[in-house]
C-alpha positions as CSV (number, residue, x, y, z in Angstrom):
1,M,13.9,-4.5,18.0
2,R,12.6,-1.9,17.3
3,R,9.7,-1.3,14.8
4,I,9.4,0.8,12.6
5,F,5.3,1.7,11.6
6,A,3.9,3.0,8.9
7,D,0.8,3.7,7.2
8,L,0.8,3.6,3.9
9,H,-2.5,4.4,2.3
10,L,-3.1,8.1,4.0
11,K,-5.7,9.9,2.1
12,P,-5.9,13.2,2.0
13,N,-7.0,15.8,-0.8
14,L,-4.8,16.9,-2.5
15,A,-6.1,20.3,-3.6
16,D,-5.9,20.9,0.2
17,M,-2.3,20.9,1.5
18,E,-3.3,22.3,4.8
19,L,-4.5,19.2,5.5
20,A,-2.6,16.8,4.3
21,A,0.5,18.4,6.6
22,R,-1.7,18.2,9.2
23,M,-2.3,14.7,8.5
24,L,1.2,14.2,7.6
25,K,2.2,15.6,11.4
26,G,-0.4,14.2,12.9
27,A,1.4,10.4,11.6
28,A,4.6,11.8,12.8
29,H,3.0,12.6,16.7
30,F,1.1,9.2,16.5
31,G,4.3,7.2,16.0
32,Y,4.7,6.3,12.4
33,R,8.3,6.7,10.6
34,L,7.7,6.2,7.0
35,V,4.3,7.7,5.4
36,S,2.9,7.2,1.9
37,V,0.0,9.5,-0.1
38,P,-1.3,8.2,-3.5
39,L,-1.0,10.1,-6.1
40,S,-3.6,9.1,-9.4
41,P,-2.0,8.0,-13.3
42,T,-4.7,11.0,-14.5
43,L,-1.5,13.8,-13.5
44,T,1.3,14.2,-15.9
45,L,4.4,13.0,-14.7
46,S,5.9,16.5,-13.8
47,Q,2.9,17.4,-11.7
48,S,3.1,13.8,-9.9
49,K,6.9,14.9,-9.6
50,Q,6.0,18.2,-7.6
51,L,3.6,16.7,-5.9
52,I,6.6,14.4,-4.1
53,E,8.7,16.9,-3.4
54,Q,6.4,19.2,-1.7
55,L,4.8,16.3,-0.1
56,A,8.3,14.4,1.2
57,A,9.5,18.3,1.4
58,L,6.4,18.4,4.2
59,S,7.4,14.8,5.7
60,K,10.8,15.1,6.4
61,E,9.7,18.7,8.3
62,V,8.1,16.3,10.9
63,G,10.6,13.3,10.8
64,L,8.4,10.7,8.5
65,D,10.1,8.9,5.4
66,F,8.3,9.9,2.6
67,V,7.3,6.5,0.3
68,S,5.8,8.0,-3.3
69,R,2.8,5.1,-4.2
70,L,0.2,5.2,-7.3
71,D,-3.2,4.1,-7.5
72,V,-4.3,2.9,-10.4
73,K,-8.1,1.7,-10.7
74,P,-7.7,0.2,-15.1
75,K,-11.3,-1.4,-16.0
76,T,-9.3,-4.1,-17.9
77,S,-5.9,-6.4,-17.8
78,N,-4.6,-4.2,-21.0
79,E,-5.1,-1.1,-19.6
80,L,-3.7,-2.0,-16.6
81,L,-0.4,-3.6,-18.2
82,R,-0.5,-0.2,-20.1
83,I,-0.3,2.1,-16.7
84,L,2.7,-0.5,-15.4
85,R,5.2,-0.2,-18.5
86,R,3.9,4.0,-17.9
87,F,4.9,4.4,-14.0
88,R,6.4,1.5,-12.7
89,R,9.4,3.2,-12.8
90,S,8.4,6.5,-11.3
91,F,7.1,5.3,-8.0
92,E,8.0,3.1,-5.0
93,I,5.1,1.9,-4.6
94,I,1.8,0.3,-6.6
95,A,-1.6,0.1,-5.4
96,V,-4.1,-2.0,-7.6
97,F,-7.8,-1.3,-7.2
98,C,-9.1,-4.9,-8.5
99,E,-12.9,-3.2,-9.3
100,S,-13.2,-7.1,-11.5
101,K,-12.0,-10.2,-11.1
102,A,-9.3,-9.9,-14.4
103,V,-8.3,-7.2,-13.5
104,A,-7.8,-8.9,-10.1
105,R,-6.4,-12.0,-11.4
106,Q,-3.6,-10.0,-13.4
107,A,-2.6,-8.1,-10.7
108,A,-1.6,-10.3,-8.5
109,K,0.4,-12.5,-11.1
110,D,2.8,-9.5,-12.4
111,R,5.5,-9.1,-9.6
112,R,5.2,-5.3,-10.8
113,V,2.2,-4.6,-8.4
114,D,3.1,-3.8,-5.0
115,L,0.1,-4.0,-3.3
116,L,-4.5,-5.7,-3.8
117,N,-6.7,-3.6,-3.0
118,F,-10.5,-4.2,-2.7
119,S,-13.4,-2.4,-2.2
120,A,-15.6,-2.4,1.1
121,D,-18.2,-3.7,-0.6
122,P,-18.4,-7.4,-0.4
123,R,-19.6,-8.3,-3.2
124,K,-16.7,-6.8,-4.9
125,R,-13.9,-8.2,-3.5
126,F,-11.9,-10.9,-5.4
127,F,-9.5,-12.0,-2.9
128,D,-10.4,-15.9,-3.0
129,E,-7.8,-19.2,-3.1
130,A,-7.3,-18.6,-6.6
131,E,-6.8,-14.9,-6.3
132,A,-4.2,-16.0,-3.3
133,E,-2.1,-18.7,-4.8
134,L,-1.6,-16.3,-8.3
135,A,-0.2,-13.6,-5.8
136,S,1.9,-15.7,-3.5
137,R,4.1,-16.8,-7.0
138,G,4.7,-13.0,-7.0
139,L,5.4,-10.2,-5.0
140,A,2.1,-8.6,-4.2
141,S,0.3,-7.8,-0.9
142,L,-3.3,-7.5,0.2
143,E,-3.6,-3.7,1.2
144,I,-6.5,-3.4,3.7
145,D,-7.5,-0.1,4.5
146,I,-9.2,0.2,8.8
147,E,-11.4,2.9,7.4
148,P,-13.9,1.8,5.7
149,I,-14.1,-0.4,9.1
150,I,-14.6,2.6,10.9
151,R,-17.3,4.1,9.4
152,L,-19.3,1.8,8.4
153,E,-22.6,0.5,10.6
154,G,-24.9,-2.0,10.7
155,A,-25.3,-5.0,8.7
156,A,-22.9,-3.4,6.3
157,R,-19.5,-3.4,8.5
158,V,-20.5,-7.0,9.8
159,K,-20.5,-8.3,6.2
160,L,-17.1,-6.8,5.5
161,L,-15.7,-7.9,8.5
162,A,-16.8,-11.1,7.6
163,A,-14.9,-10.5,4.2
164,L,-12.4,-9.9,5.7
165,R,-12.0,-12.8,8.2
166,K,-11.9,-15.4,5.2
167,E,-9.3,-13.2,3.1
168,A,-7.2,-13.1,5.9
169,A,-7.3,-16.9,6.7
170,I,-6.8,-17.3,3.2
171,A,-3.5,-14.9,3.1
172,K,-2.2,-16.6,6.3
173,A,-2.7,-20.2,4.4
174,F,-0.9,-19.1,0.7
175,N,1.5,-17.1,2.9
176,V,0.1,-13.6,1.1
177,P,2.0,-11.1,2.7
178,V,-1.0,-8.1,4.9
179,V,-0.2,-4.4,4.8
180,V,-2.7,-2.6,7.2
181,S,-3.4,0.4,6.1
182,S,-5.4,3.6,7.5
183,G,-6.5,4.4,4.1
184,A,-7.6,8.4,6.0
185,S,-9.5,10.7,4.1
186,E,-9.7,13.0,7.3
187,E,-8.2,13.7,10.5
188,L,-10.2,11.7,12.9
189,T,-9.8,8.3,10.7
190,M,-6.5,7.8,11.4
191,R,-5.8,5.6,14.5
192,R,-2.4,4.9,16.2
193,P,0.4,2.0,15.1
194,L,-1.5,-0.6,18.1
195,E,-4.5,0.8,17.5
196,A,-5.2,-0.1,14.1
197,A,-3.3,-3.1,14.7
198,A,-6.1,-4.1,17.2
199,L,-8.6,-3.5,15.0
200,T,-7.7,-6.6,13.1
201,M,-8.5,-8.7,16.2
202,L,-11.9,-7.9,14.4
203,F,-11.8,-10.2,11.4
204,D,-9.2,-12.7,13.6
205,M,-5.5,-11.8,12.4
206,D,-3.1,-13.0,14.6
207,R,-1.3,-10.2,16.9
208,S,2.2,-10.9,15.3
209,L,1.2,-11.1,12.1
210,A,-1.1,-7.5,12.6
211,L,2.0,-6.1,14.0
212,D,3.9,-7.0,10.6
213,A,1.2,-5.9,8.4
214,I,2.2,-2.4,10.5
215,S,5.9,-2.8,9.9
216,K,7.9,-6.0,9.1
217,V,6.0,-5.9,5.8
218,P,5.3,-2.3,4.1
219,A,9.0,-1.5,5.4
220,A,10.5,-4.6,3.1
221,I,8.6,-3.9,0.2
222,V,9.7,0.0,-0.1
223,K,13.4,-1.5,0.6
224,R,12.6,-3.5,-2.0
225,N,11.3,-1.4,-4.6
226,R,14.3,1.6,-3.5
227,E,16.7,-1.0,-4.6
228,K,15.2,-1.9,-7.3
229,L,15.2,2.1,-8.8
230,S,18.1,2.7,-7.5
231,P,20.5,3.5,-10.5
232,E,23.1,0.6,-9.6
233,F,20.7,-2.0,-9.3
234,I,21.3,-4.4,-12.5
235,S,19.0,-7.7,-11.1
236,P,17.7,-8.8,-8.1
237,G,21.1,-10.2,-6.0
238,I,23.2,-8.0,-8.3
239,R,24.4,-4.3,-8.0
240,L,27.0,-1.8,-9.9
241,I,29.5,-1.8,-7.8
242,R,31.6,0.7,-9.3
243,R,31.8,2.2,-12.5
244,G,35.4,2.7,-14.8
245,K,37.7,2.1,-17.9
246,D,38.5,-1.8,-15.8
247,C,35.3,-2.6,-14.5
């Protein structure tokens, strides 16, 4: 069965729609079919809706399926809960950038969170056994961005790869899904799907898991959330088939 490749974390500056259009076109040329560009919770819902419509139209022009995504960086667990209550029904993907252990723990156990993302600084990465155990009980996946691996040099890159090697092993041990995204903010740091998968060898990720991380896992997250956001969704496993007086 042919894989559908996904990049859920393209990060063009949305003040430059020409750049966004070029990066979406580049993603299509590289073989991706499912893409996402994150928005910020500082935007109003009407502003977000307008940008989503614009990005979706640009994506459709080049044969991409656009996924709406919100990136949040809460300072506290309570702030995260407020954000989730406000935005969960408005976006297909919600990613939490965990800048403290408390936020990381709350995000891992909250079933409204799709992706856990961490700083490129190993001192600010909180994905350990306790985090993985919480995530394994929920729905969150560990997201690993490729761009920091490309940009960093010397000791900084070595330390990041060591952290990623440990995290990939922990995720595998606790059956936490991993999503590999580009995290690219410019065209030069974009990579083809198989190139992105090959880079995961630097932190000892299994090839089969790496391929799933750029195809099967992100596609499953999008499918699950689109079903939940559908007007026909009642609860997991229950959908509205027909409306009428005789129902």
